[in-house]
Backbone as ProteinMPNN parsed JSONL, in Angstrom:
{"seq_chain_A": "XXXXXXXXXXXXXXXXXXXXXXXXXXXXXXXXXXXXXXXXXXXXXXXXXXXXXXXXXXXXXXXXXXXXXXXXXXXXXXXXXXXXXXXXXXXXXXXXXXXXXXXXXXXXXXXXXXXXXXXXXXXXXXXXXXXXXXXXXXXXXXXXXXXXXXXXXXXXXXXXXXXXXXXXXXXXXX", "coords_chain_A": {"N_chain_A": [[0.902, -1.285, 0.182], [2.343, 1.151, 0.805], [3.693, 1.247, -1.222], [2.306, 1.653, -3.528], [1.006, 4.117, -2.92], [3.44, 6.032, -2.871], [3.671, 5.397, -5.423], [1.762, 6.984, -6.698], [1.992, 9.846, -5.523], [4.967, 10.402, -7.019], [3.994, 10.142, -9.458], [1.888, 12.174, -9.846], [3.624, 14.319, -9.488], [4.851, 14.319, -11.659], [3.365, 14.622, -13.471], [2.63, 17.307, -13.048], [4.876, 18.846, -13.292], [4.993, 18.534, -16.251], [2.652, 19.796, -16.601], [3.483, 22.649, -15.947], [5.444, 23.001, -17.9], [4.743, 23.342, -20.115], [3.155, 25.203, -19.7], [5.15, 27.002, -19.794], [5.907, 27.089, -22.053], [3.878, 27.664, -23.282], [4.447, 30.25, -22.601], [6.305, 31.332, -23.4], [5.997, 31.293, -26.453], [4.12, 33.128, -26.647], [5.53, 35.18, -26.253], [7.312, 35.309, -28.235], [5.741, 35.248, -30.315], [4.608, 38.617, -29.85], [6.914, 40.054, -30.093], [7.227, 39.255, -32.917], [5.292, 40.401, -34.321], [5.385, 43.112, -33.128], [8.263, 43.828, -35.021], [7.248, 43.326, -37.033], [5.163, 45.677, -37.311], [7.108, 47.541, -36.887], [8.228, 47.496, -39.54], [6.273, 47.653, -41.565], [5.403, 50.168, -40.271], [7.908, 52.129, -41.024], [7.839, 51.518, -43.672], [5.959, 52.952, -44.42], [6.285, 55.619, -45.212], [7.064, 56.056, -47.516], [5.243, 57.204, -50.34], [2.215, 55.883, -51.837], [1.988, 54.162, -54.32], [1.917, 55.866, -58.082], [0.341, 54.784, -60.391], [0.128, 55.363, -63.351], [2.442, 56.085, -63.639], [4.328, 54.426, -64.286], [3.047, 52.757, -65.767], [3.354, 52.465, -68.871], [6.065, 51.119, -68.742], [8.158, 48.778, -70.402], [10.66, 48.021, -70.264], [13.074, 46.471, -67.705], [15.463, 47.521, -67.687], [14.466, 50.44, -67.742], [13.073, 50.797, -65.659], [12.649, 52.605, -62.605], [12.308, 52.423, -60.235], [13.17, 50.34, -57.272], [14.146, 47.142, -58.229], [13.791, 43.522, -58.623], [15.435, 40.976, -59.297], [15.05, 37.305, -59.481], [17.029, 34.459, -58.337], [17.738, 31.171, -57.757], [19.087, 30.657, -55.296], [19.661, 33.346, -54.595], [18.866, 36.837, -54.134], [18.789, 39.707, -56.727], [19.123, 42.612, -56.136], [18.21, 45.878, -57.481], [18.651, 49.318, -57.588], [17.885, 52.836, -58.441], [19.131, 55.609, -57.943], [18.004, 58.875, -57.046], [18.35, 61.474, -59.008], [21.375, 63.753, -58.132], [20.982, 66.746, -58.981], [18.693, 69.09, -59.765], [17.972, 69.909, -62.014], [17.062, 70.437, -65.309], [18.833, 70.033, -67.276], [20.787, 68.707, -69.125], [20.315, 66.285, -68.215], [20.731, 63.02, -67.988], [22.688, 62.777, -70.037], [25.604, 62.49, -71.08], [26.705, 63.755, -69.553], [25.589, 63.837, -67.067], [25.048, 60.604, -66.627], [22.348, 58.282, -66.293], [23.186, 55.564, -65.515], [25.328, 55.698, -63.646], [23.801, 56.348, -61.254], [23.144, 54.058, -60.562], [22.756, 51.081, -58.667], [23.55, 47.49, -57.533], [22.439, 44.915, -55.522], [23.579, 41.856, -53.831], [21.45, 39.576, -52.482], [20.207, 37.958, -49.717], [17.318, 35.728, -49.315], [15.862, 36.369, -47.167], [16.773, 38.787, -46.725], [15.566, 40.341, -47.429], [13.305, 42.336, -47.011], [14.459, 44.429, -44.504], [16.503, 45.48, -46.601], [14.751, 46.539, -48.519], [13.939, 48.725, -46.705], [16.204, 50.355, -45.809], [16.46, 51.604, -48.137], [16.677, 55.195, -49.64], [14.117, 57.631, -49.917], [14.263, 58.949, -53.052], [14.8, 56.637, -54.382], [12.518, 55.953, -54.514], [10.524, 56.677, -56.951], [8.232, 56.097, -58.16], [6.512, 55.279, -55.905], [5.295, 53.34, -53.794], [6.098, 50.826, -54.767], [7.12, 47.561, -56.248], [9.523, 46.228, -58.918], [9.321, 42.873, -59.91], [11.117, 40.168, -61.015], [12.014, 36.783, -62.411], [15.16, 35.378, -62.782], [16.932, 35.86, -66.006], [19.191, 34.48, -66.153], [18.901, 32.017, -64.626], [19.391, 28.734, -63.834], [17.993, 26.258, -65.64], [17.322, 23.896, -64.764], [16.758, 24.456, -61.979], [14.395, 25.929, -61.669], [11.853, 25.416, -60.274], [12.794, 25.907, -57.747], [13.188, 28.894, -57.921], [11.188, 29.719, -58.757], [9.804, 29.146, -56.014], [11.228, 30.947, -54.442], [10.453, 33.595, -55.5], [8.062, 33.631, -55.184], [7.765, 33.985, -52.342], [9.178, 36.338, -51.826], [7.326, 37.908, -53.073], [5.234, 37.331, -51.039], [6.647, 38.568, -48.721], [6.882, 41.464, -49.315], [4.099, 42.039, -49.728], [3.309, 41.752, -46.868], [4.287, 44.0, -46.286], [3.688, 45.908, -47.099], [3.882, 46.815, -50.099], [3.772, 47.352, -53.232], [3.538, 44.974, -55.627], [4.652, 44.471, -58.908], [4.668, 41.985, -61.055], [6.827, 40.333, -63.639], [7.265, 38.693, -66.428], [9.586, 36.491, -67.007], [12.438, 36.695, -69.151]], "CA_chain_A": [[-0.138, 0.081, 0.219], [3.056, 2.153, 1.015], [4.342, 1.781, -2.412], [1.214, 2.717, -4.234], [0.833, 5.738, -2.508], [4.856, 6.781, -3.445], [3.937, 6.054, -6.829], [0.536, 7.954, -6.96], [2.775, 10.69, -5.536], [5.614, 10.641, -7.991], [2.97, 10.263, -10.963], [1.153, 13.343, -9.829], [4.614, 15.356, -9.52], [5.65, 14.799, -12.795], [1.804, 15.501, -14.612], [2.4, 18.614, -12.193], [5.931, 19.396, -13.955], [4.622, 18.722, -17.627], [1.811, 20.925, -17.434], [4.267, 23.649, -15.953], [6.613, 23.087, -18.879], [3.585, 23.381, -21.333], [2.497, 26.829, -19.768], [6.56, 28.137, -19.709], [6.218, 27.067, -23.663], [3.287, 28.593, -24.436], [4.259, 32.095, -22.274], [7.824, 31.823, -24.568], [5.81, 31.282, -27.872], [3.071, 34.302, -27.115], [6.282, 36.759, -26.631], [7.838, 35.431, -29.453], [4.833, 35.916, -31.441], [4.352, 39.696, -29.358], [7.811, 40.419, -30.705], [7.304, 39.482, -34.447], [4.377, 41.285, -34.328], [5.981, 44.126, -33.043], [8.964, 43.812, -35.865], [6.407, 43.522, -38.405], [4.778, 46.616, -37.274], [8.181, 48.654, -36.892], [8.381, 47.569, -41.095], [5.265, 48.845, -41.873], [5.832, 51.469, -40.143], [8.732, 52.753, -41.81], [7.609, 51.606, -45.214], [4.88, 53.654, -44.801], [7.032, 56.964, -45.551], [7.085, 56.282, -48.865], [3.762, 57.465, -51.004], [0.976, 54.718, -51.972], [2.277, 54.058, -56.092], [0.76, 56.49, -58.92], [0.265, 53.884, -61.661], [0.511, 56.068, -64.314], [3.985, 56.831, -63.896], [4.819, 52.993, -64.423], [2.356, 51.844, -66.606], [4.558, 52.453, -70.158], [7.399, 50.729, -68.586], [7.875, 47.824, -70.289], [11.901, 47.015, -69.877], [13.685, 46.642, -66.595], [16.395, 49.244, -67.804], [13.351, 51.943, -67.587], [12.261, 51.066, -64.526], [13.069, 53.539, -62.183], [11.801, 52.059, -58.662], [13.344, 48.912, -57.082], [13.812, 46.222, -59.214], [14.092, 42.306, -57.888], [15.889, 39.632, -60.102], [15.159, 36.416, -58.109], [17.567, 33.104, -58.463], [17.51, 30.014, -56.958], [19.51, 31.173, -53.944], [19.775, 34.795, -54.204], [18.107, 38.033, -54.718], [19.358, 40.783, -56.94], [17.918, 44.264, -55.903], [18.827, 47.058, -58.59], [17.964, 50.362, -57.517], [18.405, 53.56, -59.619], [19.343, 56.729, -56.685], [17.584, 59.655, -57.731], [19.549, 62.816, -59.419], [20.96, 65.099, -56.775], [20.676, 68.017, -59.355], [17.017, 68.921, -59.56], [17.993, 70.719, -63.179], [16.631, 68.964, -66.554], [19.619, 70.041, -67.875], [21.986, 67.727, -69.075], [19.905, 64.918, -67.536], [20.725, 61.58, -68.731], [22.963, 62.741, -70.895], [27.344, 61.901, -71.175], [27.718, 64.678, -67.949], [24.905, 63.139, -66.031], [24.087, 59.167, -66.855], [21.509, 57.054, -65.038], [23.848, 54.342, -65.332], [25.802, 56.212, -62.394], [23.25, 56.214, -60.126], [22.265, 52.38, -60.354], [23.4, 50.203, -58.259], [22.856, 46.179, -57.822], [22.763, 44.537, -54.108], [22.951, 40.734, -53.651], [20.794, 39.658, -51.109], [19.717, 36.478, -49.154], [15.67, 36.285, -49.637], [15.685, 36.712, -45.876], [17.108, 40.386, -46.261], [14.747, 41.811, -48.757], [12.662, 43.63, -46.169], [15.497, 45.251, -44.434], [16.988, 46.111, -47.605], [13.9, 48.197, -48.77], [13.797, 49.876, -45.369], [17.411, 50.404, -45.974], [16.554, 52.497, -49.23], [16.105, 56.53, -49.268], [12.666, 57.713, -50.616], [14.402, 59.15, -53.449], [14.719, 55.594, -55.056], [11.126, 55.261, -54.765], [10.025, 57.516, -57.94], [7.017, 55.957, -58.479], [5.781, 55.224, -54.898], [5.576, 51.856, -53.018], [6.066, 49.376, -55.775], [8.415, 47.134, -56.691], [8.814, 45.263, -59.63], [10.033, 41.223, -59.778], [11.029, 38.739, -62.392], [12.63, 35.612, -62.607], [16.252, 35.783, -63.402], [16.554, 35.315, -67.054], [20.403, 33.778, -65.906], [18.9, 31.423, -63.473], [19.218, 27.39, -64.079], [16.884, 25.963, -66.371], [16.674, 22.779, -63.878], [16.401, 24.989, -60.649], [13.278, 26.797, -61.612], [10.962, 25.211, -59.126], [13.262, 26.804, -56.633], [13.3, 30.16, -58.129], [9.634, 30.01, -58.288], [9.408, 29.647, -54.684], [11.825, 32.245, -53.798], [9.727, 34.519, -56.203], [6.348, 33.891, -54.177], [8.329, 34.242, -50.843], [9.299, 37.38, -52.071], [6.327, 38.776, -53.214], [4.691, 37.566, -49.478], [7.262, 39.589, -47.919], [6.586, 42.659, -49.895], [3.331, 42.122, -49.526], [3.548, 41.946, -45.817], [5.075, 45.065, -45.775], [2.604, 46.941, -48.053], [4.666, 47.137, -51.012], [2.936, 47.08, -54.418], [4.011, 43.881, -56.492], [4.395, 44.233, -60.244], [5.579, 41.06, -61.448], [7.357, 40.796, -64.847], [7.764, 37.616, -67.126], [11.353, 36.44, -67.37], [13.119, 37.554, -70.471]], "C_chain_A": [[0.941, 1.341, 0.274], [3.542, 2.204, -0.728], [3.42, 1.894, -3.251], [1.162, 3.921, -4.173], [2.182, 6.388, -3.1], [4.466, 6.594, -4.821], [2.922, 6.928, -7.173], [1.334, 9.144, -6.651], [3.882, 11.633, -6.744], [4.641, 10.972, -9.575], [2.335, 11.705, -10.924], [2.433, 14.513, -9.771], [4.911, 15.748, -11.114], [4.517, 14.902, -13.626], [2.009, 16.972, -13.749], [3.741, 19.294, -13.103], [5.392, 19.267, -15.234], [3.268, 19.768, -17.66], [2.298, 22.345, -17.115], [5.28, 24.087, -16.951], [5.577, 23.299, -20.177], [3.002, 24.737, -21.081], [3.854, 27.639, -19.907], [6.411, 28.056, -21.42], [5.336, 27.961, -23.773], [3.751, 30.076, -23.735], [5.618, 32.477, -23.369], [7.225, 32.371, -26.033], [4.611, 32.724, -27.734], [4.307, 35.355, -26.894], [7.181, 36.517, -27.615], [6.57, 36.003, -30.641], [4.717, 37.771, -31.086], [5.495, 40.418, -30.629], [7.977, 40.503, -32.033], [6.065, 40.176, -34.908], [4.707, 42.812, -34.513], [7.026, 44.675, -34.051], [8.235, 44.458, -36.744], [5.747, 44.947, -38.55], [5.709, 48.124, -37.845], [8.479, 48.662, -38.585], [7.597, 48.313, -41.477], [4.768, 50.12, -41.686], [6.573, 52.847, -40.942], [8.707, 52.809, -42.964], [6.663, 52.885, -45.396], [5.502, 55.037, -45.291], [7.203, 57.113, -46.692], [5.64, 56.557, -49.28], [3.493, 56.104, -51.08], [1.856, 55.303, -53.832], [1.244, 55.115, -57.245], [1.207, 55.545, -60.596], [0.68, 54.577, -63.13], [1.77, 56.429, -64.413], [4.732, 55.753, -64.445], [4.208, 52.393, -65.466], [2.644, 51.61, -68.344], [5.553, 51.973, -69.851], [7.826, 49.602, -68.704], [9.784, 46.825, -70.199], [12.497, 47.269, -68.798], [14.786, 47.633, -66.317], [15.939, 50.258, -67.348], [13.196, 52.19, -66.159], [12.743, 51.698, -63.173], [13.132, 53.225, -60.265], [12.832, 50.577, -58.5], [12.722, 47.605, -58.012], [14.51, 44.461, -58.344], [14.069, 41.266, -59.172], [16.25, 38.606, -59.094], [16.088, 34.961, -58.817], [17.343, 32.12, -57.654], [17.841, 30.2, -55.523], [19.79, 32.568, -53.419], [18.841, 35.745, -54.717], [18.988, 38.868, -55.01], [18.832, 41.93, -57.008], [18.941, 45.285, -56.686], [18.083, 48.255, -57.807], [18.447, 51.318, -58.207], [18.361, 55.082, -58.389], [18.874, 57.85, -57.577], [18.853, 61.109, -57.919], [19.65, 63.916, -58.379], [20.966, 66.703, -57.746], [19.128, 67.993, -60.105], [16.827, 69.716, -61.251], [17.487, 69.675, -64.167], [17.981, 69.321, -67.332], [20.635, 69.335, -68.294], [21.329, 66.086, -68.845], [20.083, 63.813, -68.67], [21.674, 61.237, -69.658], [24.797, 61.775, -70.476], [27.419, 62.822, -69.842], [27.016, 63.778, -66.469], [24.119, 62.069, -66.196], [23.699, 58.575, -65.751], [22.056, 56.024, -64.458], [24.243, 54.506, -64.015], [25.731, 56.103, -61.375], [22.515, 55.026, -59.965], [23.198, 51.638, -59.691], [22.597, 48.629, -57.948], [23.495, 45.318, -56.591], [22.605, 42.716, -54.37], [22.375, 40.302, -52.653], [20.396, 38.222, -50.828], [18.447, 36.586, -49.215], [15.242, 36.663, -48.106], [15.865, 38.467, -45.454], [16.3, 41.158, -46.93], [14.143, 42.907, -47.857], [13.158, 44.8, -45.41], [16.575, 46.162, -45.341], [16.33, 47.3, -48.219], [13.807, 48.963, -47.648], [14.446, 50.855, -45.532], [17.111, 52.343, -47.145], [15.966, 54.259, -48.986], [14.845, 56.655, -50.095], [13.064, 58.222, -51.939], [14.605, 58.023, -54.766], [13.398, 55.161, -55.203], [10.127, 56.309, -55.753], [8.938, 57.221, -58.184], [6.148, 55.418, -57.477], [6.063, 54.175, -54.433], [5.336, 51.052, -53.825], [7.534, 49.081, -56.004], [8.43, 46.154, -58.251], [9.658, 43.889, -59.586], [9.874, 40.813, -60.913], [12.199, 37.843, -62.183], [13.901, 35.707, -63.326], [16.464, 35.1, -64.574], [18.558, 34.293, -67.099], [20.158, 32.65, -65.372], [18.663, 29.818, -64.444], [18.023, 26.964, -64.471], [16.108, 24.898, -65.366], [16.484, 23.302, -62.104], [15.431, 25.859, -60.795], [12.007, 26.437, -60.704], [11.597, 26.073, -57.868], [13.288, 27.887, -56.872], [12.024, 30.35, -58.267], [9.21, 30.281, -56.653], [10.034, 30.612, -54.048], [10.742, 33.271, -54.679], [8.301, 34.942, -55.475], [6.736, 34.266, -52.769], [8.41, 35.908, -50.924], [8.326, 38.387, -52.0], [5.574, 38.45, -51.562], [5.451, 38.217, -48.671], [6.749, 41.005, -48.114], [5.206, 42.794, -49.488], [2.959, 42.37, -48.079], [3.991, 43.325, -45.089], [4.297, 46.107, -46.297], [2.856, 47.521, -48.955], [3.878, 46.703, -52.019], [3.825, 46.083, -55.279], [3.921, 43.95, -58.088], [5.602, 43.372, -60.701], [5.849, 40.544, -62.85], [7.779, 39.481, -65.35], [9.204, 37.922, -67.048], [11.584, 36.705, -68.611], [13.914, 36.401, -71.375]], "O_chain_A": [[0.568, 2.441, -0.133], [3.688, 3.282, -1.304], [3.928, 2.539, -4.167], [1.242, 4.732, -5.096], [1.995, 7.338, -3.86], [4.812, 7.495, -5.584], [3.217, 7.737, -8.053], [1.499, 9.751, -7.709], [3.806, 12.784, -7.174], [4.741, 11.852, -10.43], [2.288, 12.356, -11.968], [2.091, 15.663, -10.047], [5.11, 16.837, -11.653], [4.797, 15.379, -14.726], [1.168, 17.797, -14.105], [3.484, 20.382, -13.619], [5.206, 20.444, -15.54], [2.963, 20.418, -18.66], [1.794, 23.276, -17.744], [5.858, 25.174, -16.95], [6.102, 23.395, -21.286], [2.448, 25.382, -21.97], [3.775, 28.849, -20.118], [6.834, 29.026, -22.05], [5.643, 29.048, -24.263], [3.397, 31.079, -24.355], [5.845, 33.542, -23.943], [7.616, 33.359, -26.655], [4.302, 33.289, -28.783], [4.095, 36.466, -27.38], [7.906, 37.453, -27.949], [6.602, 36.891, -31.492], [4.737, 38.415, -32.135], [5.183, 41.036, -31.647], [8.623, 41.416, -32.546], [6.021, 40.481, -36.1], [4.488, 43.544, -35.478], [6.971, 45.897, -34.186], [8.332, 45.606, -37.179], [5.707, 45.464, -39.666], [5.455, 49.089, -38.566], [8.933, 49.711, -39.042], [7.843, 49.484, -41.767], [4.096, 50.888, -42.375], [6.155, 53.951, -41.29], [9.255, 53.713, -43.594], [6.672, 53.645, -46.364], [4.669, 55.537, -46.047], [7.505, 58.229, -47.115], [4.782, 56.111, -48.519], [4.209, 55.231, -50.591], [2.134, 56.421, -54.266], [0.014, 55.089, -57.198], [2.051, 55.707, -61.477], [1.582, 54.133, -63.84], [2.144, 57.128, -65.355], [5.756, 56.022, -65.072], [4.798, 51.512, -66.091], [2.158, 50.656, -68.952], [6.417, 52.257, -70.681], [8.049, 48.977, -67.667], [10.045, 45.625, -70.119], [12.611, 48.485, -68.645], [15.039, 48.3, -65.313], [16.592, 51.038, -66.655], [13.177, 53.264, -65.557], [13.454, 50.87, -62.602], [13.834, 53.73, -59.389], [13.161, 49.888, -59.466], [11.599, 47.228, -58.345], [15.52, 44.405, -57.643], [13.104, 40.868, -59.825], [17.132, 38.649, -58.236], [15.654, 34.511, -59.878], [16.603, 32.358, -56.7], [17.027, 29.95, -54.634], [20.057, 32.911, -52.267], [18.089, 35.478, -55.654], [19.91, 39.12, -54.234], [18.087, 42.259, -57.931], [20.152, 45.411, -56.504], [16.924, 48.073, -57.435], [19.5, 51.028, -58.775], [17.219, 55.452, -58.119], [19.244, 57.869, -58.75], [19.787, 61.505, -57.222], [18.797, 64.657, -57.89], [20.954, 67.749, -57.098], [18.616, 67.108, -60.79], [15.71, 70.047, -61.649], [17.459, 68.455, -64.002], [18.086, 68.552, -68.287], [21.604, 69.445, -67.543], [21.809, 65.023, -69.239], [19.692, 63.783, -69.837], [21.818, 60.115, -70.142], [24.987, 60.763, -69.802], [28.312, 62.517, -69.052], [27.51, 63.324, -65.437], [22.896, 62.113, -66.06], [24.262, 58.355, -64.679], [21.765, 55.536, -63.365], [23.78, 53.762, -63.15], [26.597, 55.888, -60.526], [21.45, 54.941, -59.353], [24.359, 51.543, -60.087], [21.379, 48.494, -58.065], [24.691, 45.03, -56.536], [21.649, 42.285, -55.013], [22.889, 40.732, -51.62], [20.288, 37.405, -51.743], [18.141, 37.778, -49.174], [14.196, 37.298, -47.966], [15.435, 39.144, -44.52], [16.304, 42.386, -47.016], [14.412, 44.106, -47.934], [12.633, 45.912, -45.473], [17.235, 47.142, -44.998], [16.761, 48.433, -48.438], [13.509, 50.135, -47.881], [14.001, 52.003, -45.515], [17.404, 53.525, -46.963], [14.996, 54.516, -48.273], [14.576, 55.785, -50.923], [12.031, 58.047, -52.585], [14.581, 58.404, -55.937], [13.087, 54.18, -55.879], [9.049, 56.69, -55.297], [8.298, 58.206, -58.554], [5.043, 55.039, -57.867], [7.242, 53.854, -54.586], [4.284, 50.422, -53.711], [8.574, 49.739, -55.999], [7.456, 45.489, -58.603], [10.801, 43.998, -59.141], [8.93, 40.936, -61.694], [13.28, 38.279, -61.787], [13.84, 36.106, -64.489], [16.298, 33.88, -64.552], [18.922, 33.606, -68.054], [21.127, 31.897, -65.467], [17.972, 29.734, -65.46], [17.017, 27.203, -63.803], [14.901, 24.865, -65.126], [16.124, 22.544, -61.203], [15.496, 26.773, -59.973], [11.189, 27.331, -60.487], [10.911, 26.797, -57.147], [13.482, 28.441, -55.79], [11.658, 31.415, -57.77], [8.562, 31.212, -56.175], [9.479, 31.172, -53.102], [10.061, 33.79, -53.795], [7.715, 36.008, -55.286], [5.918, 34.883, -52.086], [7.768, 36.63, -50.161], [8.299, 39.378, -51.27], [5.382, 39.464, -50.89], [4.852, 38.549, -47.649], [6.25, 41.644, -47.188], [5.023, 43.793, -48.792], [2.185, 43.32, -47.969], [4.042, 43.646, -43.902], [4.361, 47.226, -45.788], [2.39, 48.651, -49.103], [3.232, 45.675, -51.819], [4.925, 46.524, -55.613], [2.933, 43.368, -58.537], [6.806, 43.622, -60.776], [4.77, 40.242, -63.36], [8.728, 39.005, -64.727], [9.834, 38.979, -67.026], [10.566, 37.025, -69.225], [14.509, 36.724, -72.402]]}, "name": "protein", "num_of_chains": 1, "seq": "XXXXXXXXXXXXXXXXXXXXXXXXXXXXXXXXXXXXXXXXXXXXXXXXXXXXXXXXXXXXXXXXXXXXXXXXXXXXXXXXXXXXXXXXXXXXXXXXXXXXXXXXXXXXXXXXXXXXXXXXXXXXXXXXXXXXXXXXXXXXXXXXXXXXXXXXXXXXXXXXXXXXXXXXXXXXXX"}
C-alpha cells in the first residue's frame, strides 16, 4: 500500500511538471509572437513613409532598364536588388546625357531572401520615384533545372513585399 501511495505521489508530481513545462512553452511562444508582431509593425511603419504608388508613372515602362523603382531579379539561392538613386541635380539640363548618366546612379545588391525587407527599408525616399511599388522577375540567367526553386523564391519575396505593404509588379522572365 505504501508503495502504491509513493507511486501515485511521484506520478502526480511528474504530471504537475509537465503542465508547468507546457505553460512555460506557451508563455515563450506568446512572447515570441508579440516580438514578431512588433517587428512587423515597425517595418510597416517605416515603409509607410514612402507614398502609395502612382500607376500612371510606370504603366508604359516595359523594359527592366527603364524601371526607376527597386527591381528584384530572383535566382535559386539569392535575390538581386537593383536600385536607381535620384539625381542630385534638380535641373533638367543635361539629364541622362554623358555628363549625368543614369547608369552612374544605378546600384545592384545581392541578397539572401530573408534580407529583402530590411534592404528595402534602408533605401532612401529618392529610390522610390513611382511610389511604394517594386518590380520582380525571375532571373533570365537562372538555371532551368532550378526553376521550381526560383519560383518558390519569387513567391516568398512577393509574400514579404505584401506583408510590408509594397505593391508588386511581377514581370515575365526574358
